[in-house]
C-alpha positions as CSV (number, residue, x, y, z in Angstrom):
1,X,-8.2,-158.6,-37.7
2,X,-11.2,-159.8,-39.5
3,X,-13.8,-158.3,-37.3
4,X,-14.9,-155.0,-38.8
5,X,-17.6,-154.7,-41.2
6,X,-19.7,-153.2,-44.1
7,X,-20.5,-154.3,-47.6
8,X,-19.6,-152.3,-50.6
9,X,-21.1,-153.3,-53.9
10,X,-19.1,-151.4,-56.4
11,X,-20.7,-151.4,-59.8
12,X,-18.8,-150.4,-62.7
13,X,-15.5,-150.7,-64.4
14,X,-16.3,-150.4,-67.9
15,X,-14.8,-150.6,-71.3
16,X,-13.2,-147.4,-72.3
17,X,-14.6,-146.9,-75.7
18,X,-17.9,-147.0,-77.7
19,X,-21.2,-147.4,-76.1
20,X,-20.2,-150.5,-74.1
21,X,-20.8,-150.3,-70.3
22,X,-19.9,-152.7,-67.6
23,X,-21.2,-152.6,-64.1
24,X,-19.0,-154.4,-61.6
25,X,-20.4,-155.3,-58.2
26,X,-18.1,-155.3,-55.2
27,X,-19.2,-156.5,-51.8
28,X,-16.9,-155.1,-49.0
29,X,-16.7,-155.1,-45.3
30,X,-17.2,-152.1,-43.0
31,X,-14.1,-151.0,-41.0
32,X,-15.9,-148.1,-39.4
33,X,-17.3,-148.0,-35.9
34,X,-20.0,-145.4,-36.6
35,X,-21.9,-143.9,-39.6
36,X,-19.5,-141.1,-39.5
37,X,-16.5,-143.2,-40.6
38,X,-18.3,-146.0,-42.4
39,X,-16.3,-147.7,-45.2
40,X,-19.2,-146.7,-47.4
41,X,-17.7,-143.2,-47.4
42,X,-14.3,-144.4,-48.3
43,X,-15.6,-146.4,-51.3
44,X,-18.0,-143.6,-52.5
45,X,-15.1,-141.2,-52.6
46,X,-12.8,-143.7,-54.4
47,X,-15.5,-144.7,-56.8
48,X,-16.3,-141.1,-57.7
49,X,-12.6,-140.5,-58.6
50,X,-12.5,-143.7,-60.6
51,X,-15.6,-143.0,-62.6
52,X,-14.4,-139.5,-63.4
53,X,-11.4,-141.1,-65.1
54,X,-13.4,-143.9,-66.8
55,X,-16.4,-142.5,-68.8
56,X,-19.1,-145.1,-69.3
57,X,-18.2,-146.9,-66.1
58,X,-20.8,-147.0,-63.3
59,X,-20.0,-148.3,-59.9
60,X,-22.6,-149.4,-57.4
61,X,-21.5,-149.7,-53.8
62,X,-23.1,-151.8,-51.0
63,X,-21.5,-152.3,-47.5
64,X,-22.2,-154.9,-44.8
65,X,-21.0,-155.3,-41.3
66,X,-18.3,-157.9,-40.5
67,X,-21.1,-159.9,-38.7
68,X,-22.8,-160.3,-42.0
69,X,-20.5,-159.8,-45.0
70,X,-19.0,-163.3,-45.3
71,X,-22.5,-164.9,-45.1
72,X,-23.9,-162.4,-47.6
73,X,-21.3,-163.2,-50.2
74,X,-21.7,-167.0,-49.6
75,X,-25.5,-166.6,-50.2
76,X,-24.9,-164.7,-53.4
77,X,-22.4,-167.3,-54.7
78,X,-24.7,-170.2,-53.7
79,X,-27.6,-168.5,-55.5
80,X,-25.5,-168.3,-58.7
81,X,-25.2,-164.5,-58.3
82,X,-21.6,-164.0,-57.4
83,X,-20.4,-160.4,-57.2
84,X,-17.6,-159.4,-59.5
85,X,-15.4,-158.7,-56.4
86,X,-15.6,-159.3,-52.7
87,X,-13.5,-157.8,-49.9
88,X,-14.1,-160.2,-47.0
89,X,-12.3,-162.4,-44.5
90,X,-11.5,-165.6,-46.4
91,X,-10.9,-166.7,-50.0
92,X,-9.7,-170.3,-49.9
93,X,-13.1,-172.1,-50.2
94,X,-13.9,-170.1,-53.4
95,X,-10.5,-170.7,-54.8
96,X,-10.7,-174.4,-54.2
97,X,-14.0,-174.5,-56.2
98,X,-12.3,-172.7,-59.1
99,X,-14.6,-169.6,-58.7
100,X,-11.9,-167.0,-58.6
101,X,-9.5,-165.3,-61.0
102,X,-5.8,-165.7,-60.2
103,X,-4.2,-162.4,-59.2
104,X,-1.9,-162.7,-62.2
105,X,-5.0,-162.3,-64.5
106,X,-6.0,-159.0,-62.7
107,X,-3.2,-157.0,-61.4
108,X,-0.4,-155.2,-63.3
109,X,3.1,-156.4,-62.6
110,X,4.1,-153.3,-60.7
111,X,1.0,-153.5,-58.4
112,X,1.5,-157.2,-57.8
113,X,5.2,-156.6,-57.0
114,X,4.3,-153.9,-54.5
115,X,2.2,-156.2,-52.3
116,X,3.9,-157.1,-49.0
117,X,5.4,-160.4,-49.8
118,X,4.3,-162.5,-46.8
119,X,0.7,-161.2,-47.2
120,X,0.7,-162.0,-50.9
121,X,2.2,-165.5,-50.2
122,X,-0.7,-166.1,-47.7
123,X,-3.1,-165.5,-50.5
124,X,-1.9,-168.5,-52.4
125,X,-3.5,-171.9,-52.9
126,X,-1.2,-174.5,-54.5
127,X,1.3,-171.7,-55.3
128,X,-1.3,-169.6,-57.2
129,X,-2.4,-166.3,-55.6
130,X,-6.2,-165.9,-55.5
131,X,-6.5,-163.8,-52.3
132,X,-5.3,-160.2,-52.7
133,X,-4.5,-158.7,-49.3
134,X,-6.6,-155.6,-48.6
135,X,-5.9,-154.7,-45.0
136,X,-3.5,-156.0,-42.4
137,X,-2.6,-155.8,-38.7
138,X,-0.2,-157.2,-36.2
139,X,-0.3,-157.6,-32.5
140,X,1.8,-156.1,-29.7
141,X,1.7,-156.4,-25.9
142,X,-0.1,-153.3,-24.5
143,X,0.5,-152.4,-20.9
144,X,-1.1,-149.7,-18.7
145,X,1.7,-147.3,-17.8
146,X,-0.1,-145.8,-14.8
147,X,-0.6,-149.2,-13.2
148,X,3.0,-150.3,-14.0
149,X,4.5,-147.1,-12.5
150,X,2.4,-147.5,-9.4
151,X,3.7,-151.1,-9.0
152,X,7.3,-150.1,-9.8
153,X,7.3,-152.4,-12.9
154,X,9.1,-152.4,-16.3
155,X,7.4,-154.0,-19.3
156,X,8.2,-157.7,-19.6
157,X,10.5,-159.3,-22.1
158,X,10.1,-162.9,-21.0
159,X,7.2,-165.1,-19.8
160,X,8.8,-165.3,-16.4
161,X,8.9,-161.5,-16.2
162,X,5.3,-161.3,-17.5
163,X,4.1,-163.6,-14.7
164,X,6.0,-161.7,-12.1
165,X,4.6,-158.4,-13.3
166,X,1.1,-159.9,-13.3
167,X,1.6,-161.1,-9.7
168,X,2.7,-157.6,-8.6
169,X,-0.3,-156.0,-10.4
170,X,-2.6,-158.4,-8.6
171,X,-1.1,-157.4,-5.3
172,X,-1.9,-153.8,-6.2
173,X,-5.6,-154.8,-6.7
174,X,-5.6,-154.7,-10.5
175,X,-8.7,-156.4,-11.8
176,X,-7.1,-158.1,-14.8
177,X,-3.3,-158.3,-14.3
178,X,-3.1,-160.1,-17.7
179,X,-6.3,-160.3,-19.8
180,X,-6.4,-163.7,-21.6
181,X,-9.3,-163.6,-24.1
182,X,-9.8,-167.2,-25.1
183,X,-13.6,-166.8,-25.5
184,X,-15.3,-167.7,-28.8
185,X,-15.1,-164.3,-30.4
186,X,-11.4,-164.5,-31.4
187,X,-9.7,-167.2,-29.4
188,X,-7.8,-168.3,-32.4
189,X,-5.9,-165.0,-32.4
190,X,-4.8,-165.0,-28.7
191,X,-3.9,-168.7,-29.1
192,X,-1.7,-168.1,-32.1
193,X,0.1,-165.2,-30.5
194,X,1.0,-167.4,-27.5
195,X,1.9,-170.4,-29.7
196,X,4.3,-168.3,-31.7
197,X,5.8,-166.8,-28.5
198,X,6.5,-170.4,-27.3
199,X,8.3,-171.3,-30.5
200,X,5.3,-173.2,-32.0
201,X,2.3,-172.4,-34.2
202,X,-0.6,-173.9,-35.9
203,X,1.4,-175.5,-38.7
204,X,4.8,-177.1,-39.2
205,X,6.3,-174.8,-41.9
206,X,8.8,-177.4,-43.1
207,X,6.2,-180.2,-43.4
208,X,3.3,-178.1,-44.4
209,X,1.0,-179.9,-42.0
210,X,-1.0,-178.9,-38.9
211,X,1.1,-179.2,-35.7
212,X,-1.5,-178.1,-33.0
213,X,-0.4,-180.7,-30.5
214,X,3.4,-180.2,-30.9
215,X,5.7,-180.4,-27.9
216,X,6.1,-176.6,-28.0
217,X,2.4,-175.9,-28.1
218,X,1.6,-178.2,-25.2
219,X,4.4,-176.6,-23.2
220,X,2.9,-173.2,-23.9
221,X,-0.6,-174.1,-22.6
222,X,0.8,-176.0,-19.6
223,X,2.7,-172.7,-18.7
224,X,-0.5,-170.6,-19.2
225,X,-2.5,-173.0,-17.1
226,X,0.0,-173.3,-14.2
227,X,1.6,-169.9,-14.1
228,X,-1.1,-167.4,-15.1
229,X,-4.6,-168.8,-14.9
230,X,-3.9,-171.2,-12.0
231,X,-2.4,-168.4,-9.9
232,X,-5.4,-166.1,-10.5
233,X,-3.5,-163.6,-12.6
234,X,-6.0,-163.4,-15.5
235,X,-8.9,-161.7,-13.8
236,X,-12.4,-162.6,-12.6
237,X,-13.8,-163.9,-15.9
238,X,-12.6,-167.3,-17.0
239,X,-10.4,-167.0,-20.1
240,X,-12.7,-169.3,-22.1
241,X,-15.6,-166.9,-21.4
242,X,-13.6,-163.6,-22.0
243,X,-14.0,-162.2,-25.5
244,X,-11.6,-159.8,-27.1
245,X,-14.0,-156.9,-27.3
246,X,-14.7,-157.2,-23.5
247,X,-10.9,-157.4,-22.8
248,X,-10.3,-154.3,-24.9
249,X,-13.1,-152.4,-23.2
250,X,-11.7,-153.4,-19.8
251,X,-8.2,-152.1,-20.9
252,X,-9.8,-148.8,-22.0
253,X,-11.5,-148.6,-18.6
254,X,-8.2,-148.9,-16.8
255,X,-8.9,-152.4,-15.4
256,X,-6.2,-154.4,-17.3
257,X,-2.5,-154.4,-16.7
258,X,-1.5,-156.2,-19.9
259,X,-3.0,-157.8,-23.0
260,X,-2.3,-158.5,-26.6
261,X,-3.8,-155.8,-28.9
262,X,-3.9,-154.5,-32.4
263,X,-3.9,-150.8,-33.6
264,X,-7.5,-150.1,-32.9
265,X,-6.9,-150.5,-29.2
266,X,-4.8,-147.4,-29.3
267,X,-7.7,-145.2,-30.2
268,X,-10.0,-146.8,-27.6
269,X,-7.5,-146.3,-24.9
270,X,-6.6,-142.7,-25.9
271,X,-10.3,-141.7,-25.9
272,X,-10.6,-142.9,-22.3
273,X,-7.4,-141.2,-21.3
274,X,-5.5,-144.4,-20.5
275,X,-1.7,-144.1,-20.7
276,X,-0.3,-147.1,-22.4
277,X,2.9,-148.6,-23.8
278,X,3.5,-151.3,-26.4
279,X,6.2,-153.9,-26.6
280,X,6.8,-157.1,-28.6
281,X,5.1,-160.1,-27.1
282,X,7.4,-161.7,-24.4
283,X,8.8,-165.1,-25.2
284,X,10.3,-167.9,-23.2
285,X,13.8,-166.4,-23.2
286,X,13.2,-162.9,-24.7
287,X,10.9,-160.9,-26.9
288,X,9.1,-163.0,-29.5
289,X,10.8,-163.1,-32.9
290,X,7.6,-163.9,-34.7
291,X,4.4,-161.9,-34.3
292,X,0.9,-162.8,-35.4
293,X,-0.3,-161.1,-38.6
294,X,-3.8,-160.8,-39.8
295,X,-5.1,-159.9,-43.3
296,X,-8.4,-159.4,-44.9
297,X,-8.8,-160.2,-48.6
298,X,-10.0,-158.9,-51.9
299,X,-11.0,-161.5,-54.5
300,X,-12.6,-161.5,-58.0
301,X,-15.2,-164.0,-59.1
302,X,-15.1,-165.4,-62.6
303,X,-18.8,-165.9,-63.1
304,X,-19.5,-162.6,-64.8
305,X,-16.3,-162.3,-66.8
306,X,-14.9,-158.8,-67.1
307,X,-11.4,-159.7,-65.9
308,X,-9.9,-156.8,-67.8
309,X,-12.2,-154.2,-66.3
310,X,-12.0,-155.8,-62.8
311,X,-8.2,-155.6,-63.1
312,X,-8.3,-151.9,-64.2
313,X,-10.3,-151.1,-61.1
314,X,-8.2,-153.1,-58.7
315,X,-5.0,-151.5,-60.0
316,X,-6.7,-148.2,-59.1
317,X,-7.8,-149.5,-55.6
318,X,-4.1,-150.4,-54.9
319,X,-2.7,-147.1,-55.9
320,X,-0.4,-145.8,-53.2
321,X,-2.5,-142.9,-52.2
322,X,-5.7,-144.9,-52.0
323,X,-4.0,-147.5,-49.8
324,X,-2.6,-144.7,-47.5
325,X,-6.1,-143.1,-47.2
326,X,-7.7,-146.3,-46.2
327,X,-5.0,-147.4,-43.8
328,X,-4.9,-144.0,-42.1
329,X,-8.7,-143.8,-41.8
330,X,-9.0,-147.1,-40.0
331,X,-5.6,-147.4,-38.1
332,X,-4.7,-150.5,-40.2
333,X,-1.4,-151.5,-41.8
334,X,-1.0,-151.0,-45.5
335,X,-0.6,-154.1,-47.7
336,X,1.8,-152.5,-50.1
337,X,5.5,-151.8,-49.7
338,X,5.2,-148.3,-51.1
339,X,2.5,-147.2,-48.6
340,X,4.4,-148.9,-45.8
341,X,7.5,-147.0,-46.6
342,X,5.6,-143.7,-46.5
343,X,3.9,-144.5,-43.2
344,X,7.1,-145.7,-41.6
345,X,8.7,-142.3,-42.3
346,X,5.7,-140.0,-41.7
347,X,5.3,-138.2,-38.4
348,X,1.5,-138.5,-38.6
349,X,1.8,-142.3,-38.6
350,X,4.3,-142.6,-35.8
351,X,1.8,-144.4,-33.5
352,X,1.6,-147.2,-36.1
353,X,5.3,-147.6,-36.5
354,X,5.8,-150.4,-33.9
355,X,3.1,-152.4,-35.7
356,X,4.7,-151.7,-39.1
357,X,8.0,-153.0,-37.8
358,X,6.4,-156.2,-36.7
359,X,4.7,-156.9,-40.1
360,X,7.8,-158.3,-41.9
361,X,8.3,-160.6,-38.9
362,X,4.7,-161.8,-38.8
363,X,3.1,-165.1,-39.5
364,X,-0.5,-165.4,-40.7
365,X,-3.2,-167.9,-40.1
366,X,-3.0,-170.8,-42.5
367,X,-5.8,-169.1,-44.6
368,X,-4.7,-170.9,-47.8
369,X,-6.1,-174.1,-46.5
370,X,-9.9,-174.7,-47.0
371,X,-9.7,-176.7,-43.8
372,X,-8.8,-173.6,-41.7
373,X,-12.4,-172.4,-41.3
374,X,-13.4,-175.6,-39.6
375,X,-10.2,-175.8,-37.6
376,X,-10.5,-172.2,-36.4
377,X,-14.2,-172.8,-35.4
378,X,-13.2,-175.8,-33.3
379,X,-10.3,-173.8,-31.6
380,X,-12.8,-171.1,-30.7
381,X,-15.0,-173.7,-29.0
382,X,-12.4,-175.7,-27.2
383,X,-9.2,-173.8,-26.5
384,X,-10.5,-172.1,-23.4
385,X,-10.9,-175.4,-21.7
386,X,-7.1,-176.1,-21.8
387,X,-6.4,-173.7,-19.0
388,X,-9.2,-174.7,-16.6
389,X,-8.5,-176.5,-13.4
390,X,-8.1,-180.3,-13.8
391,X,-7.8,-180.1,-17.6
392,X,-5.1,-181.7,-19.8
393,X,-3.7,-179.3,-22.4
394,X,-2.0,-182.2,-24.1
395,X,-5.3,-184.1,-24.4
396,X,-7.3,-181.1,-25.7
397,X,-4.6,-180.0,-28.2
398,X,-4.5,-183.6,-29.4
399,X,-8.2,-183.6,-30.0
400,X,-7.9,-180.3,-32.0
401,X,-5.0,-181.9,-34.0
402,X,-7.3,-184.8,-34.8
403,X,-10.0,-182.4,-36.0
404,X,-7.5,-180.6,-38.2
405,X,-6.2,-183.8,-39.7
406,X,-9.7,-185.0,-40.5
407,X,-10.6,-181.6,-42.0
408,X,-7.4,-181.6,-44.1
409,X,-8.1,-185.1,-45.4
410,X,-11.6,-184.2,-46.3
411,X,-10.5,-181.4,-48.7
């Protein structure tokens, strides 16, 4: 879900006594879609509350869009001016260079124990946690209820049913029976959801190695090519040229029968009056047992010291109410068990409940590998070609596997 943006530079978690002052800088991403709900407002409110409880502490906040925030932090680090904290999309490169504090040095035991386990585990490099999950999301299959009712369809539970539903929707003149966004914006996400639904994935969990060209993965893309794309069931734009944002916009316009979506699509569709349902992603023989999860990360750089003050502030950031406020403001899933429990039971969060239920069953990108950035970039470039006429999914996935193996050995 790394695709929302703003930069918060928080200055200030200070020593609690005497005349000592510490200014901590936090660079954060913006999860808002307008000035009215900018993450700047969230951080300003949180900082004001924190400073009121910590005299002598000043906090300076800067926020960048998701288009810029990772590059901004990299430029600061490369210039020898690392922020004290960064809330961005990836941490592994910085951890590999020994630039980050381990979470053990920062968070209290209760706060660390409250983090959702598979998210915390995904923040590890060599069994040490450096990435602290900050926001998370899972994916479900969205379907247009109006189009389904018109065609007399039920939501699919298997690939075979999905293909049959898509064919029926096409016969009704639906523009995108199944929207398959394998364009460069977020192809790695759509790909992973399909790989998981086919019993595969990017890595072999037992061996701990990349398995992009596994038998299961090749079979998944053979099926997509032959049963969806090849039969004209994915719409007028070639999957390799269709980006997620465009697919979401088409769904909100009523032009899409089915697509994989995360919670923000609910708001988009509701604003446009689209009636939709959500079900687990269909699999080969039934609903997928493993969904794709995504997390964005908080990390703390060692350059300026202040581990104690940074830790005090982060323990405040991960307070149950603060996590709830953020998750509710931006329709994201909380990264703590305590906030998840509250949201699962609360009527006001009922629309997020299906996503919350998927979170314990989710698998994340292999973000703990410094090779993942290069592998992900190559997937975005190439994966769309696997479903074009005359292509060989086996050959292309094999090339991606070779890229991953080289990137891994170069670490």
